[in-house]
N, C-alpha and C positions, 0 to 999 in steps of 0.2 A: 588420783592421789589428793587432789585439791580438796581441802575441807574435811577430810576423814578422821583428822585426829592424829596421824602419824606422821613421822618425819619423811622427808622427801627421800633422803638417802640414810638407810639403816646404819647405825653405828654398830660395828662388830664388837663382840664381847672382849677381843684383845685387840689393842691398838698397835701400830708399829711403835717402835722407839721414839722416832721423831714426832709422830702425832701426839703420843703420851706427854712427851717433855714439852710440847708446845701448848697442849692444854693445860697442864699442871702449872706450868710457869706463868702462862697468862691468867688463869683464874686465881691461883694463888696469890700472884702479885697484886691482882685487883682486891682480893681479901686483904691483904697486908696494908694497902693503901688506905682502904674503907676503915680498917683498926685503927690506924694512925690518925684519921680524921675524927672518928669516934672517942678516941682518947683525948684529942685536942679539944673536943667539946664536951668532955667530962661524962662520958657514957662508958663507965668502967666495965660493966658486965658484957655489954655489947662489944665492946672493943676486945675483950679477952676472948669471947667466942670466935670472932671473926679472925682475930690474930692467930689463935690455934688452928683454925680451918685453913687459913691461908699458907700457915707454916707446915702443916700436914701435907698440902697439896704441893708446895715447893720441894718438900723432902722425898715425896712420892716421885714427882717429876725427875728427880735425880737418881733414885735408888731403883725405883720399879716402875718405869713409865709405861711399860706394856699392859700393866694391870689397871689402868685408868679408864678402860672402856665402860665399865659399869657407872663410874661416877659420871663420865661424859654423858652416857645415856640418860642419867637421871638429871644431870644439869640441862641438857637439851628438852627433856620432857617438862621440866619447870619452865623454860622459857616459852614453850609452845603453850602451855596453861596459861601463862602470865599475858601472852599476846592476845589471847581469846578474850581476855578481859579488858586490858588496856586499849587495844585497837578501836573497838566500838566507842568508847568513851572519848578518845582522841578525836575520831571522825565525827561524832556528834557535836563536840565542841567546835571543831572547824565548820561544820555546817550551820550551826545556830550561830556561831560568832562572827563568821565571814561570809559565807554565801548568802544566807537570808538577807543581812543588813544591806548587802549590795542590790540584790533583788528588790527590795523595799526602796531603796534610793532611786533605782533605775525607774520603778514603777512611779513614783512620785514625781520624778522630773518629766514622765511622759514618753520614755523612751521604752520600746518594745522591740526587742532583736528580732521577733517573728514578724513583725509587720515592716514591710521593705519602706524604705525612705524615698518619696517620689520628689520630683522636682525637674527643672529643665535639663540639668546635666545628668540626672541619675534616673535610671529606668529599670525595671525588672526583666525587661525583654532583652534577649541575646541576640545580637546581630548575627545572621547567617548568610553565607554564600548561596546563591540561587543553585549553584551547580557543585556537585561535589568535587574536590580536587582530584587531579589525574591519578594521584598515587593510591586512591582509594577504589579505582576501577576493577583492580585484580587484587583482592585480598589475600587468595590462596594460590 
């Protein structure tokens, strides 16, 4: 299932009333809050659109929560498509902005984690007992 573009758990066409209420209330509230932020920032058209969508979802969560299965499927498909775009961008930024500078810094300092550190107290050799312990004589 990994990476084939489908959701791990398919969403049924009809949700239970509790699932529909939870989805509608959560996403509807998020849209209403976003509409309030957009209104505060003087984006009137976007505020109206998100406010109407949020209000419709909140009303549907109260009136007909079992009919929100298609909306939830579309919402989850949108989230999946969005993650296929944002995840590689975010991981590239982390790799280029964090991991690469640390590697360059360690290389310039002269520290290589693949080369063992030698010295009088440090050794790559592991001390072993000449004979195996008694408990390893009869393994089975």
